[in-house]
C-alpha positions in Angstrom: -67.7 130.0 137.4 -69.9 133.0 137.5 -71.1 135.6 135.0 -68.0 137.8 135.3 -65.5 134.9 134.9 -66.4 134.2 131.2 -65.3 137.8 130.3 -62.1 137.7 132.4 -60.6 134.6 130.9 -58.2 132.1 132.4 -55.2 134.4 132.5 -57.0 137.2 134.4 -55.0 138.5 137.4 -56.4 140.0 140.6 -55.6 143.7 141.3 -54.5 145.1 144.6 -56.6 148.2 145.4 -56.7 150.8 148.1 -60.3 151.9 148.6 -60.8 155.6 149.5 -63.8 157.8 150.0 -65.4 158.0 146.5 -62.2 156.9 144.8 -59.8 153.9 144.6 -56.1 153.6 143.9 -54.8 150.6 142.0 -51.6 149.5 143.8 -51.0 146.5 141.6 -52.6 146.3 138.2 -54.9 143.5 137.5 -58.2 142.6 135.9 -60.5 142.2 138.8 -61.1 142.3 142.6 -62.9 139.7 144.6 -66.2 140.6 146.4 -65.8 140.2 150.2 -69.3 138.9 150.5 -70.0 136.6 147.5 -66.5 135.8 146.4 -67.4 136.9 142.8 -64.8 138.4 140.6 -65.6 142.0 139.8 -63.8 143.5 136.8 -62.2 146.8 137.8 -64.1 148.8 135.2 -67.4 147.6 136.8 -66.5 148.1 140.5 -68.9 150.6 142.1 -69.2 149.4 145.7 -66.5 149.2 148.4 -65.8 150.0 152.0 -62.9 152.4 152.7 -63.0 151.5 156.4 -62.9 147.7 155.9 -60.8 147.9 152.6 -63.1 145.4 150.8 -65.0 145.4 147.5 -68.5 144.3 146.8 -70.0 142.9 143.6 -73.1 145.2 143.9 -75.5 147.0 146.1 -77.0 143.8 147.5 -73.7 142.6 148.7 -72.8 146.0 150.2 -76.1 146.1 152.1 -75.7 142.5 153.2 -72.3 143.4 154.7 -73.7 146.5 156.3 -76.5 144.6 158.0 -74.0 141.9 159.1 -71.8 144.5 160.8 -74.8 146.2 162.3 -76.0 142.9 163.8 -72.5 142.3 165.2 -72.6 145.7 166.9 -69.6 146.9 164.8 -71.4 149.9 163.5 
């Protein structure tokens, strides 16, 4: 369990989201998305970082930077 889980409850459902440039579209309503780097649940209302190219969400700026550096090291950027 992480800090977000205690607010989401046991019945929380994941959302399906399309990540665009500066906006996101919820395709299936839910309570959270999962960070692609840390695996943390991120409540939709708190989601601020995502990649429209990779279509993945990040829990915060540290996770987004970690993913960027990983992709850079792999030569994918």
